[in-house]
Backbone of each chain as nested JSON, in Angstrom:
{
  "chains": [
    {"id": "A", "residues": [
      {"number": 1, "name": "MET", "atoms": {"N": [164.772, 5.413, 157.634], "CA": [166.07, 5.691, 156.931], "C": [165.933, 6.848, 156.159]}},
      {"number": 2, "name": "SER", "atoms": {"N": [166.768, 7.88, 156.539], "CA": [166.769, 9.147, 155.856], "C": [167.569, 9.015, 154.561]}},
      {"number": 3, "name": "LYS", "atoms": {"N": [167.16, 9.953, 153.574], "CA": [168.008, 10.112, 152.374], "C": [168.912, 11.228, 152.168]}},
      {"number": 4, "name": "ALA", "atoms": {"N": [170.185, 11.066, 151.826], "CA": [171.147, 12.159, 151.675], "C": [171.339, 12.227, 150.206]}},
      {"number": 5, "name": "ILE", "atoms": {"N": [171.142, 13.441, 149.688], "CA": [171.559, 13.775, 148.291], "C": [172.655, 14.666, 148.132]}},
      {"number": 6, "name": "PHE", "atoms": {"N": [173.695, 14.209, 147.619], "CA": [174.962, 15.052, 147.337], "C": [174.85, 15.692, 145.945]}},
      {"number": 7, "name": "TYR", "atoms": {"N": [174.614, 16.949, 145.804], "CA": [174.597, 17.562, 144.573], "C": [175.946, 18.127, 144.242]}},
      {"number": 8, "name": "HIS", "atoms": {"N": [176.612, 17.957, 143.033], "CA": [177.873, 18.471, 142.742], "C": [177.863, 18.705, 141.311]}},
      {"number": 9, "name": "ALA", "atoms": {"N": [179.127, 19.209, 140.808], "CA": [179.275, 19.644, 139.298], "C": [180.625, 19.151, 138.918]}},
      {"number": 10, "name": "GLY", "atoms": {"N": [181.241, 18.161, 139.521], "CA": [182.464, 17.638, 139.028], "C": [183.756, 18.416, 139.352]}},
      {"number": 11, "name": "CYS", "atoms": {"N": [183.717, 19.621, 139.969], "CA": [184.752, 20.453, 140.287], "C": [185.567, 19.749, 141.42]}},
      {"number": 12, "name": "PRO", "atoms": {"N": [186.886, 20.175, 141.409], "CA": [187.813, 19.551, 142.352], "C": [187.289, 19.501, 143.781]}},
      {"number": 13, "name": "VAL", "atoms": {"N": [186.654, 20.769, 144.241], "CA": [186.178, 20.845, 145.581], "C": [185.015, 19.954, 145.868]}},
      {"number": 14, "name": "CYS", "atoms": {"N": [184.286, 19.708, 144.607], "CA": [183.042, 18.843, 144.845], "C": [183.487, 17.332, 144.951]}},
      {"number": 15, "name": "VAL", "atoms": {"N": [184.577, 16.846, 144.238], "CA": [184.943, 15.488, 144.156], "C": [185.481, 15.208, 145.687]}},
      {"number": 16, "name": "ASP", "atoms": {"N": [186.359, 16.228, 146.201], "CA": [186.905, 16.095, 147.542], "C": [185.783, 15.839, 148.592]}},
      {"number": 17, "name": "ALA", "atoms": {"N": [184.665, 16.676, 148.476], "CA": [183.735, 16.632, 149.311], "C": [182.84, 15.488, 149.218]}},
      {"number": 18, "name": "GLU", "atoms": {"N": [182.758, 14.927, 147.966], "CA": [181.981, 13.697, 147.761], "C": [182.711, 12.534, 148.387]}},
      {"number": 19, "name": "GLN", "atoms": {"N": [183.967, 12.444, 148.33], "CA": [184.72, 11.511, 149.04], "C": [184.335, 11.39, 150.54]}},
      {"number": 20, "name": "MET", "atoms": {"N": [184.403, 12.681, 151.13], "CA": [184.055, 12.707, 152.578], "C": [182.485, 12.133, 152.919]}},
      {"number": 21, "name": "VAL", "atoms": {"N": [181.663, 12.501, 151.971], "CA": [180.166, 12.112, 152.102], "C": [180.155, 10.511, 151.928]}},
      {"number": 22, "name": "LEU", "atoms": {"N": [180.704, 10.104, 151.005], "CA": [180.644, 8.632, 150.806], "C": [181.414, 7.777, 151.697]}},
      {"number": 23, "name": "ASP", "atoms": {"N": [182.511, 8.375, 152.253], "CA": [183.37, 7.658, 153.173], "C": [182.961, 7.625, 154.637]}},
      {"number": 24, "name": "TYR", "atoms": {"N": [182.331, 8.832, 154.992], "CA": [182.117, 8.878, 156.399], "C": [180.79, 9.111, 156.877]}},
      {"number": 25, "name": "LEU", "atoms": {"N": [179.746, 9.22, 155.946], "CA": [178.265, 9.152, 156.467], "C": [177.887, 7.795, 156.83]}},
      {"number": 26, "name": "ASP", "atoms": {"N": [177.107, 7.636, 157.825], "CA": [176.668, 6.48, 158.293], "C": [175.656, 5.803, 157.456]}},
      {"number": 27, "name": "LYS", "atoms": {"N": [175.986, 4.772, 156.734], "CA": [175.114, 4.211, 155.8], "C": [174.0, 3.396, 156.666]}},
      {"number": 28, "name": "SER", "atoms": {"N": [174.13, 3.203, 157.928], "CA": [173.036, 2.548, 158.498], "C": [171.945, 3.48, 158.937]}},
      {"number": 29, "name": "LYS", "atoms": {"N": [172.114, 4.82, 158.766], "CA": [171.184, 5.889, 158.928], "C": [170.691, 6.55, 157.803]}},
      {"number": 30, "name": "ILE", "atoms": {"N": [171.556, 6.677, 156.729], "CA": [171.107, 7.405, 155.62], "C": [171.656, 6.757, 154.277]}},
      {"number": 31, "name": "THR", "atoms": {"N": [170.776, 6.831, 153.235], "CA": [171.138, 6.175, 151.94], "C": [171.598, 7.429, 151.155]}},
      {"number": 32, "name": "PRO", "atoms": {"N": [172.917, 7.346, 150.709], "CA": [173.488, 8.621, 149.863], "C": [173.179, 8.352, 148.468]}},
      {"number": 33, "name": "GLU", "atoms": {"N": [172.742, 9.533, 147.811], "CA": [172.625, 9.661, 146.349], "C": [173.606, 10.642, 145.862]}},
      {"number": 34, "name": "VAL", "atoms": {"N": [174.274, 10.481, 144.798], "CA": [175.18, 11.509, 144.267], "C": [174.655, 11.93, 142.946]}},
      {"number": 35, "name": "VAL", "atoms": {"N": [174.352, 13.281, 142.813], "CA": [173.88, 13.835, 141.607], "C": [174.696, 14.821, 140.915]}},
      {"number": 36, "name": "HIS", "atoms": {"N": [175.27, 14.612, 139.762], "CA": [176.157, 15.514, 139.124], "C": [175.289, 16.468, 138.289]}},
      {"number": 37, "name": "LEU", "atoms": {"N": [175.19, 17.806, 138.667], "CA": [174.205, 18.729, 138.06], "C": [174.772, 19.12, 136.695]}},
      {"number": 38, "name": "GLY", "atoms": {"N": [176.038, 18.997, 136.507], "CA": [176.553, 19.386, 135.193], "C": [176.085, 18.365, 134.104]}},
      {"number": 39, "name": "THR", "atoms": {"N": [176.095, 17.137, 134.292], "CA": [175.556, 16.069, 133.389], "C": [174.081, 15.882, 133.451]}},
      {"number": 40, "name": "ASP", "atoms": {"N": [173.566, 16.108, 134.755], "CA": [172.189, 15.834, 134.98], "C": [171.443, 17.102, 135.219]}},
      {"number": 41, "name": "GLN", "atoms": {"N": [171.364, 18.002, 134.289], "CA": [171.064, 19.433, 134.22], "C": [169.356, 19.342, 134.602]}},
      {"number": 42, "name": "ASN", "atoms": {"N": [168.593, 18.323, 134.207], "CA": [167.261, 18.371, 134.548], "C": [166.826, 18.137, 135.967]}},
      {"number": 43, "name": "ARG", "atoms": {"N": [167.95, 17.986, 136.822], "CA": [167.762, 17.976, 138.329], "C": [168.063, 19.242, 138.936]}},
      {"number": 44, "name": "ILE", "atoms": {"N": [168.497, 20.189, 138.168], "CA": [168.778, 21.482, 138.781], "C": [167.679, 22.135, 139.422]}},
      {"number": 45, "name": "GLU", "atoms": {"N": [166.405, 21.968, 138.897], "CA": [165.163, 22.676, 139.348], "C": [164.806, 22.147, 140.674]}},
      {"number": 46, "name": "GLU", "atoms": {"N": [164.967, 20.762, 140.864], "CA": [164.635, 19.882, 142.078], "C": [165.566, 20.555, 143.141]}},
      {"number": 47, "name": "ALA", "atoms": {"N": [167.025, 20.749, 142.629], "CA": [167.901, 21.082, 143.701], "C": [167.408, 22.581, 144.278]}},
      {"number": 48, "name": "GLU", "atoms": {"N": [167.202, 23.422, 143.334], "CA": [166.882, 24.706, 143.692], "C": [165.607, 24.829, 144.746]}},
      {"number": 49, "name": "LYS", "atoms": {"N": [164.651, 23.926, 144.335], "CA": [163.534, 23.878, 145.179], "C": [163.744, 23.64, 146.672]}},
      {"number": 50, "name": "VAL", "atoms": {"N": [164.678, 22.601, 146.752], "CA": [164.956, 22.284, 148.275], "C": [165.965, 23.383, 148.879]}},
      {"number": 51, "name": "GLY", "atoms": {"N": [166.482, 24.35, 148.188], "CA": [167.214, 25.457, 148.74], "C": [168.781, 25.235, 148.406]}},
      {"number": 52, "name": "VAL", "atoms": {"N": [169.152, 24.384, 147.501], "CA": [170.573, 24.368, 147.142], "C": [170.852, 25.793, 146.422]}},
      {"number": 53, "name": "LYS", "atoms": {"N": [172.011, 26.396, 146.951], "CA": [172.327, 27.609, 146.212], "C": [173.71, 27.466, 145.604]}},
      {"number": 54, "name": "SER", "atoms": {"N": [174.468, 26.427, 146.002], "CA": [175.861, 26.31, 145.355], "C": [176.198, 24.909, 145.529]}},
      {"number": 55, "name": "VAL", "atoms": {"N": [177.147, 24.46, 144.627], "CA": [177.624, 22.982, 144.79], "C": [179.0, 22.997, 145.248]}},
      {"number": 56, "name": "PRO", "atoms": {"N": [179.589, 22.116, 145.979], "CA": [178.93, 20.871, 146.395], "C": [177.81, 21.261, 147.587]}},
      {"number": 57, "name": "ALA", "atoms": {"N": [176.708, 20.396, 147.671], "CA": [175.885, 20.588, 148.714], "C": [175.237, 19.328, 149.115]}},
      {"number": 58, "name": "LEU", "atoms": {"N": [175.011, 19.147, 150.304], "CA": [174.455, 17.869, 150.908], "C": [173.025, 18.164, 151.368]}},
      {"number": 59, "name": "VAL", "atoms": {"N": [172.102, 17.482, 151.08], "CA": [170.744, 17.583, 151.365], "C": [170.273, 16.342, 152.379]}},
      {"number": 60, "name": "ILE", "atoms": {"N": [170.012, 16.61, 153.618], "CA": [169.538, 15.442, 154.279], "C": [168.191, 15.917, 154.857]}},
      {"number": 61, "name": "GLY", "atoms": {"N": [167.122, 15.094, 154.42], "CA": [165.739, 15.603, 154.817], "C": [165.67, 17.004, 154.223]}},
      {"number": 62, "name": "GLU", "atoms": {"N": [165.2, 17.978, 155.123], "CA": [164.798, 19.235, 154.602], "C": [166.047, 20.181, 154.947]}},
      {"number": 63, "name": "ASN", "atoms": {"N": [167.18, 19.691, 155.434], "CA": [168.36, 20.428, 155.636], "C": [169.313, 20.482, 154.51]}},
      {"number": 64, "name": "VAL", "atoms": {"N": [169.763, 21.656, 154.086], "CA": [170.88, 21.775, 152.945], "C": [172.095, 22.418, 153.644]}},
      {"number": 65, "name": "TYR", "atoms": {"N": [173.013, 21.61, 153.457], "CA": [174.466, 22.039, 153.861], "C": [175.406, 22.308, 152.702]}},
      {"number": 66, "name": "HIS", "atoms": {"N": [175.629, 23.47, 152.506], "CA": [176.61, 23.878, 151.524], "C": [178.032, 23.732, 151.929]}},
      {"number": 67, "name": "ILE", "atoms": {"N": [178.873, 23.026, 151.159], "CA": [180.155, 22.758, 151.554], "C": [181.202, 23.477, 150.842]}},
      {"number": 68, "name": "ASN", "atoms": {"N": [181.976, 24.182, 151.356], "CA": [183.21, 24.837, 150.759], "C": [182.762, 25.784, 149.63]}},
      {"number": 69, "name": "LEU", "atoms": {"N": [181.543, 26.152, 149.306], "CA": [181.067, 27.202, 148.453], "C": [181.892, 27.065, 147.181]}},
      {"number": 70, "name": "GLY", "atoms": {"N": [181.773, 25.878, 146.54], "CA": [182.639, 25.818, 145.315], "C": [182.286, 26.525, 144.026]}},
      {"number": 71, "name": "ALA", "atoms": {"N": [180.972, 26.216, 143.487], "CA": [180.367, 26.899, 142.404], "C": [178.788, 27.271, 142.553]}},
      {"number": 72, "name": "SER", "atoms": {"N": [178.587, 28.292, 142.119], "CA": [177.149, 28.647, 142.345], "C": [176.323, 27.981, 141.118]}},
      {"number": 73, "name": "LEU", "atoms": {"N": [174.979, 27.793, 141.467], "CA": [174.146, 26.959, 140.483], "C": [174.053, 27.816, 139.106]}},
      {"number": 74, "name": "ALA", "atoms": {"N": [174.218, 29.127, 139.201], "CA": [174.263, 30.07, 137.991], "C": [175.339, 29.594, 137.28]}},
      {"number": 75, "name": "ASP", "atoms": {"N": [176.64, 29.142, 137.78], "CA": [177.686, 28.865, 136.932], "C": [177.46, 27.462, 136.242]}},
      {"number": 76, "name": "VAL", "atoms": {"N": [176.702, 26.627, 137.05], "CA": [176.51, 25.236, 136.468], "C": [175.546, 25.355, 135.298]}},
      {"number": 77, "name": "LYS", "atoms": {"N": [174.579, 26.285, 135.465], "CA": [173.642, 26.393, 134.158], "C": [174.445, 26.898, 133.068]}},
      {"number": 78, "name": "GLY", "atoms": {"N": [175.482, 27.7, 133.315], "CA": [176.38, 27.957, 132.191], "C": [175.795, 29.079, 131.164]}}
    ]},
    {"id": "B", "residues": [
      {"number": 1, "name": "MET", "atoms": {"N": [191.436, 4.621, 162.953], "CA": [190.318, 5.571, 163.327], "C": [190.755, 6.942, 163.103]}},
      {"number": 2, "name": "SER", "atoms": {"N": [189.946, 7.644, 162.204], "CA": [190.285, 9.093, 161.981], "C": [189.596, 9.943, 163.04]}},
      {"number": 3, "name": "LYS", "atoms": {"N": [190.035, 11.104, 163.081], "CA": [189.46, 11.991, 163.946], "C": [188.796, 13.065, 163.316]}},
      {"number": 4, "name": "ALA", "atoms": {"N": [187.602, 13.531, 163.71], "CA": [186.842, 14.557, 162.933], "C": [186.598, 15.686, 164.022]}},
      {"number": 5, "name": "ILE", "atoms": {"N": [187.1, 16.96, 163.684], "CA": [186.829, 17.944, 164.577], "C": [185.953, 18.974, 163.985]}},
      {"number": 6, "name": "PHE", "atoms": {"N": [184.805, 19.229, 164.618], "CA": [183.833, 20.197, 164.207], "C": [184.012, 21.592, 164.992]}},
      {"number": 7, "name": "TYR", "atoms": {"N": [184.434, 22.477, 164.123], "CA": [184.576, 23.904, 164.841], "C": [183.261, 24.778, 164.659]}},
      {"number": 8, "name": "HIS", "atoms": {"N": [182.959, 25.311, 165.673], "CA": [181.884, 26.176, 165.479], "C": [181.832, 27.414, 166.416]}},
      {"number": 9, "name": "ALA", "atoms": {"N": [180.882, 28.241, 166.382], "CA": [180.837, 29.403, 167.25], "C": [179.656, 29.586, 167.892]}},
      {"number": 10, "name": "GLY", "atoms": {"N": [178.743, 28.673, 167.847], "CA": [177.374, 28.755, 168.577], "C": [176.218, 29.445, 167.663]}},
      {"number": 11, "name": "CYS", "atoms": {"N": [176.644, 29.642, 166.5], "CA": [175.609, 30.392, 165.708], "C": [174.532, 29.411, 165.284]}},
      {"number": 12, "name": "PRO", "atoms": {"N": [173.259, 29.888, 165.021], "CA": [172.26, 28.989, 164.46], "C": [172.6, 28.101, 163.388]}},
      {"number": 13, "name": "VAL", "atoms": {"N": [173.495, 28.668, 162.395], "CA": [173.86, 27.818, 161.294], "C": [174.861, 26.622, 161.844]}},
      {"number": 14, "name": "CYS", "atoms": {"N": [175.655, 27.065, 162.737], "CA": [176.597, 26.107, 163.466], "C": [175.842, 24.997, 163.985]}},
      {"number": 15, "name": "VAL", "atoms": {"N": [174.865, 25.235, 164.841], "CA": [174.118, 24.294, 165.638], "C": [173.445, 23.374, 164.813]}},
      {"number": 16, "name": "ASP", "atoms": {"N": [172.938, 23.821, 163.688], "CA": [172.28, 23.031, 162.661], "C": [173.317, 21.921, 162.117]}},
      {"number": 17, "name": "ALA", "atoms": {"N": [174.399, 22.513, 161.698], "CA": [175.313, 21.682, 161.121], "C": [175.959, 20.663, 162.107]}},
      {"number": 18, "name": "GLU", "atoms": {"N": [175.94, 21.054, 163.29], "CA": [176.577, 20.144, 164.411], "C": [175.875, 19.018, 164.386]}},
      {"number": 19, "name": "GLN", "atoms": {"N": [174.506, 19.203, 164.342], "CA": [173.448, 18.025, 164.583], "C": [173.694, 17.109, 163.514]}},
      {"number": 20, "name": "MET", "atoms": {"N": [173.858, 17.625, 162.251], "CA": [174.314, 16.637, 161.105], "C": [175.489, 15.853, 161.395]}},
      {"number": 21, "name": "VAL", "atoms": {"N": [176.446, 16.565, 161.648], "CA": [177.78, 15.843, 162.055], "C": [177.554, 14.85, 163.059]}},
      {"number": 22, "name": "LEU", "atoms": {"N": [176.95, 15.001, 164.32], "CA": [176.774, 14.183, 165.349], "C": [175.739, 13.127, 165.042]}},
      {"number": 23, "name": "ASP", "atoms": {"N": [174.817, 13.247, 164.29], "CA": [173.916, 12.384, 163.89], "C": [174.321, 11.312, 162.851]}},
      {"number": 24, "name": "TYR", "atoms": {"N": [174.815, 11.939, 161.7], "CA": [174.986, 11.173, 160.666], "C": [176.522, 10.786, 160.267]}},
      {"number": 25, "name": "LEU", "atoms": {"N": [177.711, 11.376, 160.85], "CA": [178.831, 10.692, 160.708], "C": [178.983, 9.22, 161.331]}},
      {"number": 26, "name": "ASP", "atoms": {"N": [179.73, 8.537, 160.572], "CA": [179.854, 7.042, 160.908], "C": [180.964, 6.951, 162.13]}},
      {"number": 27, "name": "LYS", "atoms": {"N": [180.329, 6.856, 163.221], "CA": [181.299, 6.709, 164.417], "C": [182.165, 5.46, 164.5]}},
      {"number": 28, "name": "SER", "atoms": {"N": [181.946, 4.566, 163.643], "CA": [182.786, 3.275, 163.491], "C": [184.127, 3.714, 162.755]}},
      {"number": 29, "name": "LYS", "atoms": {"N": [183.97, 4.747, 162.038], "CA": [185.112, 5.252, 161.239], "C": [185.875, 6.339, 161.824]}},
      {"number": 30, "name": "ILE", "atoms": {"N": [185.065, 7.308, 162.353], "CA": [185.769, 8.517, 162.918], "C": [185.153, 8.766, 164.34]}},
      {"number": 31, "name": "THR", "atoms": {"N": [186.075, 9.541, 165.082], "CA": [185.777, 9.967, 166.369], "C": [185.528, 11.399, 166.267]}},
      {"number": 32, "name": "PRO", "atoms": {"N": [184.224, 11.923, 166.569], "CA": [183.842, 13.384, 166.391], "C": [184.311, 14.17, 167.767]}},
      {"number": 33, "name": "GLU", "atoms": {"N": [184.832, 15.304, 167.578], "CA": [185.114, 16.287, 168.583], "C": [184.526, 17.649, 168.306]}},
      {"number": 34, "name": "VAL", "atoms": {"N": [183.766, 18.143, 169.087], "CA": [183.186, 19.474, 168.924], "C": [183.937, 20.592, 169.586]}},
      {"number": 35, "name": "VAL", "atoms": {"N": [184.405, 21.695, 168.895], "CA": [185.078, 22.677, 169.651], "C": [184.369, 24.08, 169.249]}},
      {"number": 36, "name": "HIS", "atoms": {"N": [183.97, 24.67, 170.349], "CA": [183.163, 26.005, 170.21], "C": [184.375, 27.117, 170.378]}},
      {"number": 37, "name": "LEU", "atoms": {"N": [184.435, 27.565, 169.197], "CA": [185.638, 28.76, 169.218], "C": [185.337, 29.921, 170.078]}},
      {"number": 38, "name": "GLY", "atoms": {"N": [184.09, 30.284, 170.173], "CA": [183.65, 31.389, 170.967], "C": [184.112, 31.361, 172.269]}},
      {"number": 39, "name": "THR", "atoms": {"N": [183.893, 30.103, 172.868], "CA": [184.208, 30.027, 174.257], "C": [185.584, 29.391, 174.477]}},
      {"number": 40, "name": "ASP", "atoms": {"N": [186.09, 28.758, 173.484], "CA": [187.501, 28.036, 173.551], "C": [188.364, 28.825, 172.577]}},
      {"number": 41, "name": "GLN", "atoms": {"N": [188.58, 30.144, 172.744], "CA": [189.435, 30.89, 171.842], "C": [190.824, 30.492, 171.772]}},
      {"number": 42, "name": "ASN", "atoms": {"N": [191.343, 29.653, 172.645], "CA": [192.82, 29.451, 172.631], "C": [192.963, 28.226, 171.491]}},
      {"number": 43, "name": "ARG", "atoms": {"N": [191.807, 27.91, 170.956], "CA": [191.95, 26.809, 169.883], "C": [191.757, 27.497, 168.522]}},
      {"number": 44, "name": "ILE", "atoms": {"N": [191.657, 28.827, 168.378], "CA": [191.562, 29.432, 167.06], "C": [192.825, 29.208, 166.235]}},
      {"number": 45, "name": "GLU", "atoms": {"N": [193.86, 29.437, 166.9], "CA": [195.151, 29.421, 166.233], "C": [195.413, 27.878, 165.624]}},
      {"number": 46, "name": "GLU", "atoms": {"N": [195.056, 26.881, 166.454], "CA": [195.112, 25.556, 165.771], "C": [194.208, 25.422, 164.621]}},
      {"number": 47, "name": "ALA", "atoms": {"N": [193.013, 25.999, 164.855], "CA": [191.897, 25.803, 163.601], "C": [192.593, 26.517, 162.453]}},
      {"number": 48, "name": "GLU", "atoms": {"N": [193.18, 27.698, 162.616], "CA": [193.678, 28.487, 161.433], "C": [194.83, 27.646, 160.841]}},
      {"number": 49, "name": "LYS", "atoms": {"N": [195.721, 26.956, 161.471], "CA": [196.682, 26.241, 161.147], "C": [196.373, 25.222, 160.153]}},
      {"number": 50, "name": "VAL", "atoms": {"N": [195.159, 24.572, 160.416], "CA": [194.805, 23.443, 159.654], "C": [193.838, 23.932, 158.503]}},
      {"number": 51, "name": "GLY", "atoms": {"N": [193.838, 25.265, 158.289], "CA": [193.047, 25.753, 157.149], "C": [191.501, 26.314, 157.268]}},
      {"number": 52, "name": "VAL", "atoms": {"N": [191.212, 26.374, 158.654], "CA": [189.823, 26.776, 158.652], "C": [189.788, 28.175, 158.652]}},
      {"number": 53, "name": "LYS", "atoms": {"N": [188.692, 28.626, 157.615], "CA": [188.617, 30.059, 157.307], "C": [187.325, 30.587, 158.008]}},
      {"number": 54, "name": "SER", "atoms": {"N": [186.346, 29.749, 158.083], "CA": [185.127, 30.046, 158.697], "C": [184.45, 28.96, 159.616]}},
      {"number": 55, "name": "VAL", "atoms": {"N": [183.445, 29.356, 160.287], "CA": [182.62, 28.329, 161.057], "C": [181.264, 28.351, 160.655]}},
      {"number": 56, "name": "PRO", "atoms": {"N": [180.596, 27.174, 160.657], "CA": [181.111, 25.799, 161.138], "C": [181.965, 25.368, 159.973]}},
      {"number": 57, "name": "ALA", "atoms": {"N": [183.014, 24.569, 160.523], "CA": [183.827, 23.75, 159.69], "C": [184.145, 22.366, 160.278]}},
      {"number": 58, "name": "LEU", "atoms": {"N": [184.171, 21.473, 159.345], "CA": [184.463, 20.074, 159.842], "C": [185.87, 19.692, 159.275]}},
      {"number": 59, "name": "VAL", "atoms": {"N": [186.724, 19.288, 160.051], "CA": [188.037, 18.912, 159.657], "C": [188.175, 17.352, 159.853]}},
      {"number": 60, "name": "ILE", "atoms": {"N": [188.422, 16.608, 158.835], "CA": [188.755, 15.123, 158.939], "C": [189.985, 15.03, 158.331]}},
      {"number": 61, "name": "GLY", "atoms": {"N": [190.863, 14.586, 159.24], "CA": [192.481, 14.323, 158.675], "C": [192.927, 15.63, 158.238]}},
      {"number": 62, "name": "GLU", "atoms": {"N": [193.385, 15.883, 157.178], "CA": [194.041, 17.096, 156.633], "C": [192.969, 17.906, 155.857]}},
      {"number": 63, "name": "ASN", "atoms": {"N": [191.559, 17.275, 155.667], "CA": [190.655, 18.048, 154.809], "C": [189.757, 18.977, 155.572]}},
      {"number": 64, "name": "VAL", "atoms": {"N": [189.52, 20.055, 155.166], "CA": [188.67, 21.113, 155.812], "C": [187.395, 21.295, 154.871]}},
      {"number": 65, "name": "TYR", "atoms": {"N": [186.193, 21.043, 155.59], "CA": [185.117, 21.139, 154.875], "C": [184.352, 22.429, 155.596]}},
      {"number": 66, "name": "HIS", "atoms": {"N": [184.238, 23.546, 154.821], "CA": [183.484, 24.701, 155.365], "C": [182.108, 24.499, 155.115]}},
      {"number": 67, "name": "ILE", "atoms": {"N": [181.291, 24.585, 156.016], "CA": [179.608, 24.287, 155.823], "C": [179.01, 25.615, 156.015]}},
      {"number": 68, "name": "ASN", "atoms": {"N": [178.294, 25.757, 154.89], "CA": [177.267, 26.986, 154.904], "C": [177.858, 28.359, 155.213]}},
      {"number": 69, "name": "LEU", "atoms": {"N": [179.15, 28.433, 155.26], "CA": [179.776, 29.76, 155.5], "C": [179.085, 30.532, 156.608]}},
      {"number": 70, "name": "GLY", "atoms": {"N": [178.933, 30.259, 157.739], "CA": [178.262, 30.92, 158.724], "C": [178.812, 32.169, 159.08]}},
      {"number": 71, "name": "ALA", "atoms": {"N": [180.039, 32.076, 159.74], "CA": [180.792, 33.238, 160.284], "C": [182.291, 33.142, 160.127]}},
      {"number": 72, "name": "SER", "atoms": {"N": [182.913, 34.229, 159.562], "CA": [184.364, 34.219, 159.432], "C": [185.082, 34.218, 160.782]}},
      {"number": 73, "name": "LEU", "atoms": {"N": [186.233, 33.576, 160.78], "CA": [187.014, 33.57, 161.997], "C": [187.405, 34.947, 162.536]}},
      {"number": 74, "name": "ALA", "atoms": {"N": [187.374, 35.851, 161.742], "CA": [187.746, 37.173, 162.119], "C": [186.562, 37.778, 163.135]}},
      {"number": 75, "name": "ASP", "atoms": {"N": [185.302, 37.333, 162.721], "CA": [184.204, 37.751, 163.434], "C": [184.245, 36.97, 164.902]}},
      {"number": 76, "name": "VAL", "atoms": {"N": [184.617, 35.724, 164.893], "CA": [184.743, 34.986, 166.196], "C": [185.715, 35.724, 167.095]}},
      {"number": 77, "name": "LYS", "atoms": {"N": [186.941, 36.156, 166.486], "CA": [187.97, 36.765, 167.229], "C": [187.255, 38.059, 167.923]}},
      {"number": 78, "name": "GLY", "atoms": {"N": [186.351, 38.774, 167.252], "CA": [185.566, 39.801, 167.706], "C": [186.474, 41.217, 167.818]}}
    ]}
  ]
}
């Protein structure tokens, strides 16, 4: 079972993409986790280490999929 | 049953994202279709109409998810 981590920051683009992730990813193959980097800022470093450049982003295994390029991590850090 | 259309243009970023789409989307909820706009240029207009700005992009219903911003449609038109 792979793990999928969806990083977001609460922006409208993020929420829209989150719905897609939660609705359509195959839960028999992956366990999704949703991380809000705006409220959970101590996970930003972890996100950067795996290659997340912007949110919303979906990380499955070692692959990072940036979706719709909503907000850069620099913006989330504020 | 919703339909998911994955538009791409054969770029490495596209192929990588395609694998995610085909591997992890829940086929009990959506039927995926893969469209290569580089070879199937007569579908570029359809892609633009639904809001695709770059490839790879995943369209589910009326929602467009641009992934990793690989190549703009202007580049695909050549």
